[in-house]
N, C-alpha and C positions, 0 to 999 in steps of 0.2 A: 568544450567538454568541461563540466563544471567540476564533478567527482566522475570520478573511475566507472569504468564502463557499468561493472556489476553492482557497486551501488547506484545510481541510474537507472536500471532497472529493476531492484527492490525496491527502491523508493517509488516507481510508476506502480509497482505489485501491491505495494502497500496500500497504498493511495487507490487504488483500483477493487482493494479487498475492502477499506472501508466504505467508499463507495456502492459496496454490494447489498446495503444496509437498507433497509426500506423504510428509514427514515429519513431516505436522499431519494424515493421513489418506489416504484416495483423491488422486492427480493427478490435476488436474482441467484440466492443458493439454496435455496428451498428444497431442493433434492441433491442426490449425485449426480443425474444427467448438468445440471449446472455448477457443480462443482466443477466438473470435469471439462464443461467448456471453458471456467474461468481458468484452469489449471494449461491446458494448451494454448489458450491467448495471450496468457504470461508465460510460456515457456517452461513452465515448473517440470523437472523431470522424476524419475519414480512412479509406481502405480499406487489407484486409489487400495482400499483392502476390503475385501469380500466380506460378505453375509455381517452379521452385526457389526463385529467392528466396522464397517466400512459405516453404517446410522451414525455410531458414536465419533465418527474423524469427521464426515458432516457438523455435525454439532459442535466439536470444538471446535473446528474452523470457524465458525458464525457467532461461539465466543470471544473467540481473538479480536475481533471485527471493532468492538466499542472498548477494549485494552488499547486499542495502537490509535481508536479516534482521540484520545484523554490527552494521547502527547502530540499531536499534533499543533504547533504551531503554539503550544503551554510555555511556562517560565522555562529557563532552561533546568535548573534545580526540579521541575517536578519531572523533564526529559530524561535528565539524568538517572533518577531515583528510579522510571519505568523503565528505562533502557535496561539499568541493572537489572531490576528484578527478572524482566527478560531472559535475560542471556543466565543468569542463576539457574531460574527454575527449567530451564531447558537445556542443563547442563555444557553450554559452548565452549567449544575448544577448536578454536580458530586452524585450522589447515591452508595450504596451497594444495589447488587442483584446476588441472585444467581437461575440460569435455566437450564434446558438441559444440565444436567449432567455437568456443569461449577458449582465449588465451588462458593464463593462468589469473585463478579470481579466488577470492578467502571459498571455501565453504566453512560453517561450525559446529555444525551437528553431523552424526554419520549419514549413511545415506542411507540405512532402515531406519531412520527416524522417525516416529510420527506428523503424518505431514500437517499437522497445525505449531508440531513444536521447529520443523524447520523453515516454516511462515513466520513463525516470531522471531526466530531469530535472525533469518535473513533480514527484515524489516528492521531487529535492532541493532547489528551492524551498520546496518545503514544509515540509522540516523547515529548510531556513534561518529562514522565522519562528520554528518550535516554537527554536530555539536561541539568539534572537534575542527572544525573548518568554521567555523561562528558564522554561520550559512543559514541561521532560524528562519532568517525573513523568508527563504525561500518555500516552506512550509504552510501552504494556506489553505481558507477556508473560502468557497464559491462566493465571490462578489454578487449569484443572482438571487433577489429576492424570492426567499421559502426555502434555500436550499441551504443544507449544513454540509454537502460531498465537500471532499477537501481537493488536494491537490497539490503538487510538487512541481512549481515552479523552476524549470531547469534551462527555461531562457538563459541569453545574454545578458539581457535588459531588464530581466525582471519585472514585463511586463504583462504575464500571461494572470489571469482575473476569472475563469469559473474553470470548473470541473470538466466542462463535456461540452462539444459541439452543440448539443441539445440547449444546456444553459445559457452559452453566447448567441444562438442565433435565438432562442426566446428573448432576452435583454434586448437584443438590437433591430430585432421587428416590434417589438414594443415602445422601441426608442422610436423607431422611422415613423411609425404610425401616431406616435407622441408629437411629432413636428409636420406631420401633414394636418392634423387637424391642428398648431397651433397656428 
């Protein structure tokens, strides 16, 4: 394990959130159902707000994606400024908690904070660990042609290259076909 479990989970969730964007394929967060599916898939606790707030909550989460994308694999100074802004804007106040089978880990927003604030702060706290550990090279952009998806390479040998199995398969099938023709 490169980082603490909560940091790894937050990095993977942040990368997945960025990759829901239309720029990496079909937008996976076009409605509340897509957002609910994302939250379940990545173990987010809490509930979505009902009514008008629910629509604005979806819009706020969607607006977070490009902000996180800008931080991915950028220069450390840019990352620090962006991380500090996310923490400050969302009133981060770290505290230790244990719930849902997780041992003690950090939460830095109140449990009733808006979803986008909780997601922003979780990502920012994970990026703090990446920066402090000087592990920025673990934040990568997908190597597949035409894909600008991101990934958190948590492998021991830092060999992960693609944002998804679909990209890895596409690249490998293309390489196979190229070898068969040549």
